[in-house]
TISE-848113 format. One record per residue: residue in three letters; x, y, z of N, C-alpha, C, O, CB in turn. Coordinates in steps of 0.02 Angstrom, whole numbers, padded with zeros to 5 digits. Glycine has a CB too. Example, Ala and Ser with C-alpha at 12.3 -4.5 7.8 and 13.67 -1.06 7.14 Angstrom:
! TISE-848113
<ALA; <00660; -00284; 00390>; <00615; -00225; 00390>; <00660; -00165; 00390>; <00712; -00166; 00423>; <00565; -00224; 00452>>
<SER; <00642; -00112; 00354>; <00684; -00053; 00357>; <00645; 00002; 00394>; <00670; 00057; 00402>; <00704; -00030; 00286>>
! end
This chain:
! TISE-848113
<MET; <03510; 01542; -00932>; <03452; 01522; -00972>; <03395; 01571; -00957>; <03381; 01587; -00899>; <03431; 01448; -00956>>
<ASN; <03362; 01595; -01009>; <03307; 01642; -00998>; <03243; 01605; -00979>; <03239; 01544; -00983>; <03295; 01685; -01060>>
<CYS; <03192; 01642; -00958>; <03130; 01613; -00933>; <03095; 01569; -00984>; <03069; 01516; -00967>; <03083; 01668; -00910>>
<ASN; <03093; 01591; -01047>; <03060; 01552; -01099>; <03094; 01484; -01108>; <03060; 01433; -01116>; <03059; 01589; -01166>>
<LYS; <03161; 01484; -01107>; <03198; 01421; -01115>; <03188; 01376; -01054>; <03183; 01315; -01061>; <03273; 01435; -01126>>
<LEU; <03187; 01405; -00994>; <03174; 01366; -00934>; <03105; 01335; -00936>; <03096; 01275; -00921>; <03182; 01410; -00871>>
<THR; <03055; 01375; -00954>; <02986; 01349; -00959>; <02982; 01294; -01011>; <02949; 01243; -00999>; <02937; 01406; -00976>>
<GLU; <03014; 01304; -01068>; <03013; 01254; -01121>; <03047; 01189; -01099>; <03025; 01135; -01116>; <03047; 01282; -01184>>
<ALA; <03102; 01195; -01060>; <03138; 01137; -01035>; <03095; 01096; -00987>; <03103; 01035; -00982>; <03203; 01158; -01001>>
<LEU; <03049; 01129; -00952>; <03004; 01095; -00904>; <02943; 01063; -00938>; <02913; 01017; -00911>; <02981; 01144; -00851>>
<ARG; <02926; 01088; -00997>; <02865; 01067; -01032>; <02867; 00991; -01047>; <02916; 00965; -01072>; <02857; 01106; -01097>>
<GLY; <02812; 00958; -01031>; <02805; 00887; -01045>; <02827; 00843; -00987>; <02810; 00784; -00986>; <02844; 00870; -01105>>
<PHE; <02865; 00870; -00940>; <02887; 00831; -00882>; <02838; 00844; -00825>; <02847; 00889; -00785>; <02961; 00850; -00861>>
<THR; <02786; 00804; -00823>; <02728; 00819; -00780>; <02724; 00775; -00718>; <02688; 00792; -00671>; <02666; 00812; -00819>>
<LEU; <02759; 00719; -00717>; <02754; 00673; -00660>; <02811; 00687; -00612>; <02869; 00686; -00631>; <02756; 00600; -00683>>
<LEU; <02794; 00699; -00549>; <02843; 00714; -00497>; <02871; 00649; -00469>; <02834; 00609; -00441>; <02812; 00757; -00441>>
<LEU; <02937; 00638; -00477>; <02970; 00580; -00448>; <02992; 00593; -00377>; <02985; 00550; -00333>; <03030; 00560; -00490>>
<SER; <03018; 00653; -00364>; <03040; 00671; -00297>; <03044; 00747; -00290>; <03051; 00783; -00339>; <03108; 00639; -00280>>
<LEU; <03040; 00769; -00228>; <03044; 00840; -00211>; <03086; 00844; -00148>; <03071; 00813; -00098>; <02972; 00871; -00200>>
<GLU; <03140; 00883; -00151>; <03185; 00889; -00094>; <03195; 00963; -00078>; <03217; 01002; -00121>; <03253; 00854; -00107>>
<PHE; <03179; 00982; -00017>; <03189; 01051; 00006>; <03241; 01049; 00061>; <03237; 01009; 00107>; <03122; 01083; 00032>>
<SER; <03291; 01093; 00056>; <03344; 01094; 00106>; <03363; 01166; 00123>; <03353; 01212; 00083>; <03406; 01055; 00082>>
<VAL; <03391; 01173; 00183>; <03414; 01239; 00206>; <03486; 01232; 00230>; <03501; 01188; 00271>; <03368; 01266; 00263>>
<GLU; <03531; 01274; 00205>; <03599; 01276; 00229>; <03599; 01320; 00292>; <03584; 01379; 00289>; <03649; 01305; 00175>>
<LEU; <03614; 01290; 00349>; <03609; 01327; 00412>; <03657; 01386; 00416>; <03639; 01438; 00443>; <03623; 01280; 00469>>
<ASP; <03718; 01379; 00389>; <03766; 01434; 00392>; <03745; 01495; 00353>; <03750; 01551; 00377>; <03833; 01410; 00367>>
<SER; <03720; 01484; 00292>; <03703; 01540; 00248>; <03628; 01557; 00249>; <03609; 01613; 00231>; <03724; 01525; 00178>>
<GLY; <03587; 01510; 00269>; <03514; 01520; 00267>; <03486; 01510; 00197>; <03426; 01523; 00186>; <03498; 01589; 00291>>
<ASN; <03527; 01488; 00150>; <03504; 01476; 00082>; <03458; 01416; 00079>; <03474; 01362; 00104>; <03564; 01466; 00034>>
<CYS; <03400; 01425; 00049>; <03352; 01370; 00039>; <03357; 01345; -00033>; <03361; 01385; -00080>; <03280; 01394; 00056>>
<ALA; <03357; 01280; -00040>; <03361; 01250; -00107>; <03303; 01200; -00116>; <03280; 01169; -00068>; <03429; 01214; -00117>>
<LEU; <03281; 01194; -00178>; <03228; 01147; -00195>; <03249; 01109; -00257>; <03269; 01139; -00307>; <03159; 01185; -00206>>
<ILE; <03245; 01043; -00254>; <03260; 01001; -00312>; <03197; 00960; -00327>; <03171; 00925; -00285>; <03321; 00954; -00298>>
<MET; <03174; 00966; -00390>; <03117; 00927; -00413>; <03141; 00881; -00469>; <03169; 00904; -00519>; <03059; 00973; -00439>>
<ASN; <03131; 00816; -00460>; <03145; 00768; -00512>; <03079; 00750; -00545>; <03033; 00727; -00513>; <03181; 00704; -00484>>
<LEU; <03076; 00762; -00611>; <03014; 00755; -00649>; <03027; 00707; -00708>; <03082; 00703; -00734>; <02989; 00823; -00675>>
<THR; <02975; 00672; -00728>; <02980; 00627; -00786>; <02921; 00640; -00833>; <02871; 00669; -00815>; <02981; 00553; -00763>>
<ASP; <02931; 00617; -00896>; <02878; 00627; -00945>; <02833; 00565; -00953>; <02789; 00564; -00996>; <02908; 00644; -01013>>
<GLY; <02844; 00514; -00911>; <02801; 00455; -00915>; <02822; 00402; -00865>; <02876; 00406; -00834>; <02801; 00426; -00985>>
<GLU; <02780; 00352; -00858>; <02794; 00298; -00810>; <02830; 00239; -00841>; <02856; 00197; -00804>; <02729; 00275; -00780>>
<ALA; <02833; 00235; -00907>; <02863; 00178; -00941>; <02938; 00177; -00932>; <02970; 00229; -00922>; <02845; 00180; -01015>>
<LYS; <02967; 00116; -00935>; <03039; 00108; -00931>; <03070; 00147; -00989>; <03047; 00143; -01046>; <03058; 00033; -00933>>
<GLY; <03123; 00183; -00974>; <03157; 00223; -01024>; <03128; 00292; -01034>; <03150; 00329; -01078>; <03155; 00187; -01089>>
<ALA; <03079; 00311; -00993>; <03051; 00378; -00997>; <03105; 00430; -00982>; <03151; 00417; -00943>; <02991; 00387; -00949>>
<LYS; <03100; 00487; -01013>; <03147; 00541; -01001>; <03131; 00576; -00935>; <03072; 00580; -00915>; <03146; 00593; -01059>>
<SER; <03182; 00600; -00901>; <03171; 00637; -00839>; <03220; 00695; -00835>; <03271; 00696; -00870>; <03178; 00591; -00778>>
<ILE; <03204; 00742; -00793>; <03246; 00800; -00781>; <03251; 00813; -00707>; <03210; 00791; -00667>; <03219; 00862; -00818>>
<SER; <03303; 00850; -00689>; <03311; 00874; -00621>; <03311; 00950; -00625>; <03354; 00980; -00656>; <03378; 00847; -00588>>
<ALA; <03262; 00980; -00592>; <03257; 01053; -00590>; <03281; 01076; -00522>; <03251; 01059; -00470>; <03183; 01077; -00604>>
<GLU; <03335; 01116; -00522>; <03366; 01137; -00460>; <03359; 01212; -00451>; <03377; 01251; -00495>; <03440; 01116; -00458>>
<PHE; <03332; 01231; -00394>; <03318; 01302; -00380>; <03354; 01321; -00315>; <03351; 01285; -00266>; <03242; 01316; -00375>>
<SER; <03388; 01379; -00316>; <03425; 01403; -00258>; <03398; 01471; -00237>; <03372; 01509; -00278>; <03501; 01407; -00274>>
<GLY; <03404; 01486; -00173>; <03378; 01549; -00147>; <03303; 01549; -00146>; <03272; 01600; -00160>; <03404; 01607; -00188>>
<VAL; <03273; 01492; -00130>; <03200; 01484; -00133>; <03166; 01523; -00076>; <03189; 01522; -00019>; <03181; 01409; -00128>>
<SER; <03112; 01556; -00094>; <03073; 01595; -00046>; <02999; 01587; -00063>; <02981; 01574; -00120>; <03094; 01670; -00047>>
<ASN; <02957; 01595; -00013>; <02884; 01595; -00021>; <02858; 01530; -00053>; <02813; 01531; -00095>; <02862; 01654; -00064>>
<LEU; <02887; 01474; -00033>; <02866; 01409; -00059>; <02795; 01393; -00034>; <02781; 01396; 00025>; <02915; 01353; -00038>>
<ARG; <02751; 01376; -00082>; <02683; 01357; -00066>; <02667; 01293; -00104>; <02676; 01290; -00165>; <02631; 01414; -00084>>
<ILE; <02644; 01243; -00068>; <02626; 01178; -00097>; <02556; 01160; -00075>; <02540; 01164; -00015>; <02677; 01122; -00078>>
<GLU; <02514; 01139; -00122>; <02445; 01118; -00106>; <02429; 01053; -00143>; <02452; 01042; -00199>; <02394; 01173; -00125>>
<ASP; <02389; 01011; -00112>; <02362; 00951; -00143>; <02415; 00904; -00170>; <02409; 00878; -00225>; <02315; 00970; -00199>>
<PHE; <02468; 00893; -00131>; <02521; 00845; -00148>; <02509; 00780; -00111>; <02480; 00780; -00057>; <02591; 00873; -00132>>
<GLY; <02531; 00725; -00140>; <02529; 00660; -00106>; <02467; 00621; -00121>; <02423; 00643; -00158>; <02536; 00670; -00032>>
<GLY; <02464; 00562; -00091>; <02406; 00518; -00101>; <02409; 00480; -00167>; <02358; 00460; -00194>; <02342; 00558; -00098>>
<GLY; <02469; 00471; -00193>; <02477; 00437; -00258>; <02520; 00479; -00304>; <02560; 00520; -00282>; <02410; 00423; -00290>>
<MET; <02511; 00469; -00368>; <02550; 00505; -00418>; <02534; 00580; -00415>; <02476; 00600; -00416>; <02536; 00476; -00488>>
<THR; <02587; 00620; -00413>; <02578; 00693; -00413>; <02598; 00720; -00481>; <02654; 00707; -00505>; <02620; 00726; -00357>>
<GLN; <02553; 00757; -00512>; <02567; 00786; -00577>; <02572; 00862; -00571>; <02534; 00894; -00535>; <02511; 00768; -00628>>
<LEU; <02621; 00890; -00606>; <02629; 00962; -00612>; <02620; 00977; -00686>; <02667; 00971; -00725>; <02700; 00987; -00585>>
<LEU; <02560; 00995; -00705>; <02541; 00995; -00775>; <02569; 01052; -00816>; <02584; 01042; -00875>; <02468; 00997; -00779>>
<LEU; <02576; 01111; -00789>; <02600; 01167; -00829>; <02643; 01213; -00785>; <02619; 01262; -00758>; <02541; 01207; -00860>>
<LEU; <02708; 01196; -00780>; <02755; 01237; -00741>; <02781; 01293; -00785>; <02802; 01281; -00842>; <02813; 01194; -00714>>
<VAL; <02779; 01353; -00760>; <02806; 01411; -00796>; <02856; 01449; -00752>; <02850; 01450; -00691>; <02749; 01458; -00819>>
<VAL; <02904; 01479; -00786>; <02955; 01519; -00752>; <02947; 01590; -00776>; <02946; 01603; -00836>; <03028; 01492; -00766>>
<GLU; <02940; 01637; -00728>; <02931; 01707; -00745>; <02988; 01748; -00716>; <03012; 01735; -00661>; <02863; 01733; -00717>>
<ASP; <03011; 01797; -00754>; <03064; 01842; -00731>; <03032; 01896; -00687>; <02987; 01932; -00708>; <03101; 01875; -00792>>
<ILE; <03056; 01900; -00624>; <03028; 01950; -00577>; <03081; 02001; -00555>; <03072; 02035; -00505>; <02999; 01914; -00516>>
<ARG; <03136; 02005; -00592>; <03190; 02051; -00574>; <03166; 02124; -00571>; <03192; 02163; -00532>; <03248; 02045; -00622>>
<ASP; <03118; 02141; -00613>; <03093; 02210; -00613>; <03056; 02229; -00550>; <03044; 02288; -00537>; <03049; 02221; -00673>>
<LYS; <03037; 02179; -00509>; <03003; 02193; -00446>; <03052; 02212; -00391>; <03032; 02233; -00337>; <02962; 02132; -00424>>
<GLN; <03117; 02205; -00405>; <03171; 02223; -00360>; <03164; 02191; -00291>; <03174; 02224; -00239>; <03174; 02298; -00353>>
<LEU; <03147; 02127; -00290>; <03145; 02090; -00228>; <03216; 02066; -00213>; <03251; 02043; -00258>; <03095; 02030; -00232>>
<ASP; <03237; 02070; -00151>; <03305; 02056; -00132>; <03327; 01985; -00153>; <03303; 01935; -00127>; <03313; 02063; -00056>>
<ARG; <03372; 01982; -00201>; <03403; 01920; -00226>; <03354; 01870; -00256>; <03369; 01811; -00259>; <03440; 01887; -00170>>
<LEU; <03296; 01892; -00277>; <03247; 01847; -00309>; <03240; 01867; -00382>; <03226; 01925; -00398>; <03178; 01851; -00273>>
<ASN; <03251; 01818; -00426>; <03250; 01832; -00497>; <03192; 01798; -00534>; <03171; 01823; -00587>; <03314; 01809; -00527>>
<TYR; <03167; 01743; -00509>; <03116; 01704; -00544>; <03058; 01686; -00498>; <03065; 01678; -00437>; <03147; 01640; -00572>>
<GLN; <02999; 01679; -00529>; <02942; 01650; -00495>; <02923; 01588; -00535>; <02916; 01592; -00596>; <02881; 01701; -00488>>
<ILE; <02915; 01532; -00501>; <02895; 01469; -00533>; <02826; 01452; -00508>; <02814; 01452; -00447>; <02947; 01411; -00519>>
<ARG; <02781; 01437; -00555>; <02712; 01420; -00536>; <02686; 01364; -00580>; <02705; 01358; -00638>; <02666; 01482; -00542>>
<GLU; <02643; 01324; -00551>; <02606; 01273; -00589>; <02538; 01304; -00602>; <02500; 01317; -00555>; <02600; 01204; -00550>>
<LEU; <02521; 01315; -00665>; <02462; 01353; -00683>; <02397; 01313; -00685>; <02343; 01341; -00673>; <02472; 01385; -00748>>
<GLU; <02401; 01249; -00699>; <02340; 01209; -00708>; <02299; 01202; -00644>; <02240; 01216; -00643>; <02358; 01140; -00734>>
<ARG; <02332; 01181; -00590>; <02297; 01170; -00526>; <02324; 01215; -00470>; <02299; 01213; -00414>; <02304; 01098; -00505>>
<ASN; <02374; 01256; -00487>; <02404; 01301; -00437>; <02430; 01262; -00377>; <02424; 01285; -00320>; <02353; 01352; -00415>>
<SER; <02461; 01204; -00390>; <02483; 01160; -00336>; <02550; 01178; -00306>; <02565; 01157; -00250>; <02485; 01089; -00360>>
<ILE; <02592; 01215; -00342>; <02657; 01236; -00315>; <02675; 01305; -00343>; <02662; 01319; -00401>; <02712; 01184; -00330>>
<SER; <02704; 01346; -00301>; <02731; 01410; -00323>; <02786; 01431; -00275>; <02783; 01415; -00215>; <02675; 01464; -00328>>
<PHE; <02835; 01467; -00301>; <02889; 01493; -00260>; <02929; 01543; -00301>; <02922; 01548; -00362>; <02935; 01436; -00234>>
<MET; <02971; 01580; -00266>; <03018; 01625; -00298>; <03088; 01599; -00283>; <03099; 01564; -00234>; <03010; 01699; -00273>>
<CYS; <03137; 01616; -00327>; <03205; 01593; -00316>; <03255; 01639; -00349>; <03238; 01681; -00390>; <03213; 01521; -00342>>
<ARG; <03318; 01629; -00331>; <03373; 01667; -00359>; <03397; 01636; -00424>; <03406; 01671; -00474>; <03430; 01673; -00309>>
<THR; <03408; 01569; -00424>; <03434; 01535; -00484>; <03392; 01474; -00500>; <03359; 01445; -00456>; <03507; 01515; -00473>>
<ALA; <03394; 01454; -00563>; <03359; 01395; -00587>; <03403; 01359; -00637>; <03428; 01390; -00684>; <03290; 01413; -00618>>
<ILE; <03413; 01294; -00627>; <03453; 01253; -00672>; <03414; 01189; -00686>; <03387; 01158; -00640>; <03523; 01237; -00642>>
<ILE; <03411; 01170; -00749>; <03375; 01108; -00768>; <03424; 01062; -00803>; <03457; 01081; -00851>; <03314; 01123; -00814>>
<LYS; <03428; 01001; -00776>; <03474; 00950; -00803>; <03433; 00891; -00828>; <03387; 00869; -00793>; <03526; 00928; -00751>>
<GLY; <03450; 00864; -00886>; <03416; 00807; -00913>; <03450; 00742; -00892>; <03511; 00739; -00884>; <03414; 00811; -00989>>
<THR; <03409; 00689; -00883>; <03434; 00623; -00866>; <03391; 00571; -00901>; <03343; 00589; -00935>; <03435; 00611; -00789>>
<GLU; <03408; 00509; -00893>; <03366; 00454; -00919>; <03339; 00416; -00860>; <03375; 00405; -00811>; <03407; 00407; -00966>>
<HIS; <03277; 00397; -00862>; <03242; 00360; -00810>; <03236; 00287; -00833>; <03215; 00274; -00889>; <03171; 00391; -00794>>
<SER; <03254; 00241; -00789>; <03249; 00171; -00810>; <03200; 00132; -00769>; <03190; 00072; -00780>; <03316; 00137; -00807>>
! end
């Protein structure tokens, strides 16, 4: 999936349901999974955004209630020739999260 399609798939899913960061000890691979929804009502749509090879993770102003990620964008950074890093993901509205990664996959689900 290209960057425009990834960004479009994230659009509208602004409420953070969960955030999971993990490290595989054998390989050193870092992964980040963000579960996002488009609303609080029963039956709201949600997605799972899965990122592998995560580097330079920065998080600011999270917690204390509902966390919103208002405008997540995915940028292609392959031309920067960073070792195994292909994408930069940033939240542009409040700059609350940013990181680089090797792969990005977005899966749709239903929230009940």
